[in-house]
N, C-alpha and C positions, 0 to 999 in steps of 0.2 A: 504493500499500499504505499502510495507516494503522495505527499501533499505539495501543492504548488502556491508559494507565496508571492504575492505581487506587491511591489512598492509604489506608491504614487508620489510623484515629484511634483513640487508646485513651481509653476514657471517664474522667472525672474522678471519683475516690472522694472521699467527705467527708474523708479524711485529706489528700489531696492539695489539696482546697480550703482546709482549715484552714491547711495549710503555706502556701500562696500568699498567704492573708490575712495571716499572721503576718509573712511577709517584706515584703510591701507596706507594713505598718504599722510595721515595724522593732521588732516585739515583743520578739525575743530581747535586743536592745540595752536596751530600756526596763525589761525584768525584771533584767537584770543591773545596772542603775544603781539601781533601787529596792533591790536586795539589798544593793548596797554602802553606800547611804545608811543602811540598817538596821543594818549592822555597825558603821559608824562612829558612829552614834547610841547603840547599845549600849556601845561602848568608853568614849564621852564621858559617858554617864550613869553607868556604873560608877565611873569615875575621879572625878566629882563626888561620888558617894554616898560613896566612901571618905574625901573631904576632909571630910564632916560629922563625922568623928571629932576633927577639929581645930577644930571651930566653924563650919563653913560651914552657912548656912542653907538650908532645903528651896527656896528661891527660887533657889539657885544653879544649877539645872537649867533654868531659863528659857530660856536659848539653845539647848538641846537641843529642848525642846518646840516652839520657835518655828521655828528653823532647819531642822530635819529635816523637818517637813511642807512647809515652804516649797520646799526642794529637791525633795522627791518631787512636789509638784504641779507644779513646773516641768518635770520630767522626763515626767510623764503629758501635760501640756499639748503640749510640744513633739512628743511622740509621737502626737498627733492629725492630724499633717500627713499627707496622703496623695498619693502621685504619680498616682493615677487619679481625680482629682476628676471629670473629665468623664464617665468610665464610671459612677461611683457616682450622679451626679445624673440620668443618663439610664436607669438600670435599671429593669427592668420592675417588680420588686417595691420597696416603699418601704424606704428605706435606715435611716430612724430607728431601728428595733428594734436593728440592728446597733451603730450608733453608742452607743446606751444601754447595751447589754450590755458593749460594750468598755470604756466609762468605768467602769461599776459593777464589773466584774471587776477592773480595775486598781487602783480605790479599795479595794476589799475586801482585795486581796492587800498594798497598801501599809500600810493600816490594820492588819492583822493582824501585820505584821512590825514596825512601829513600837511596837505595843501591847507585844509581847513584849521589844522592845529597851529599853524605858523602863518598868519596874515602879514601882509606889509607891503610896502610901495615896491614896484618892480625893480627900481635902482638900488634898493636894499637887500638885506638877507632876509627875504620873505619867502612866499609860496613857490615862486619861480626857481629860486636857488634849491630849496629843499626837494622839489619835484625832479630837477635836473640832477641833483646829487643822488637821488634814489635810482633814477634810471641808469647812470654809470655804475653806481655800486651794485645793482642788481645784475647788470650785464656781466660784469667782471666775476661776480659770485657764480652765476651760471656756468660761464667757462670754467671756472675752477671746479664745480661740481663735476663737469665732464672729464676734467684732465685729472683731478686729484681725489675727487670723490664727494659726495654730498656733506659728510660729517666734517670735513676740513675746507669745505668751500668758503668759510668766512675768513680764513688766513690770509690770503693774498690781498685782499682789499684792506685788511686792517692794518697790515704792515705798511701799505701804500699811503694810507690816510695819515697814519703817524708820521711818516716821513714828510708828507707835504705840509701838514699842520705846523711842524716845527721849522721847515725851511722855506716856506712860501713867502713872498716879499709882501709887504702891507698894501703897496699900491697895486690896484687891480690893472689887468689888461697885458699886452705884450706877450712874450713868449710863455710867461706863467699862467696865462688864460688857457694854455693847452697842457702843460705838465703839472699844474696845480689847479686843475678845474674844480675840484671841491671847495677851494677856498675863494671862489669868484662870486661876485655879486650876480643877482638873477640875469640881467640882460646881457651878460657877456657873450656874444655869438660864438667865439673860438671854444668857449668852455661848453657851450651846448652841443656843438658838432662833435666834440671829443666823447661827451656823455652819451649822445645818440649812437654814435658809431660803437662805443663800447657795449652798449645794451643790445644792438642789432646783431653785432657779431656774437656775443656771447649767448644770447637766446637761440640764434641759429645753430650754435655749435651744441648746445645742451638738446635742442630738438632733434637734431640729427643723431647724436651719439647716445643722449640719456646720461644719466649719471654714472660715473665709473663704478664698476663692480667692487664691492668691497668684502672683506671677510667678516662674518659676524662674530 
């Protein structure tokens, strides 16, 4: 006498797939960290803005427009790590559109929150400068995730920003607008070009290769 057992499988809905993807990429923690960075940046910018009444210069907000994008890019970069690297690389459909969309959405959310957190005139260190720095820092971090791995993706940009913060000249413009773009005011065209090129190149490299495979 034999018995036949049948198992009924529940089809995966789009909502379920999105939930599984978000959990595999630790998206809730990433979004919470980005929100926390924006709140701290808003508080720091407000406090420094209040100090202007006592003679503080507009460049006093440089630490905010430099450090907040650096932290946000680091959170985005470490969030590019995946526990299902083998499944992603052997999938039937190409994975690069999902990688590109993932990075673009996080960049847009971080840019919007930081721009609202740090208002200011375009010729000073306000929303334009912090969005530009976020783009450049995220591009470098995404490239580092593809070359070094997501867990160490924050390191190259941290070293670079530390060096430029200490060595950049006080006067904006000139050659420093290219090599010290994180320290430039908002409307510097050369700084924008450098940051956008860094973001496009880094995002393309990550979308094409994905994060480097790491040992668990």
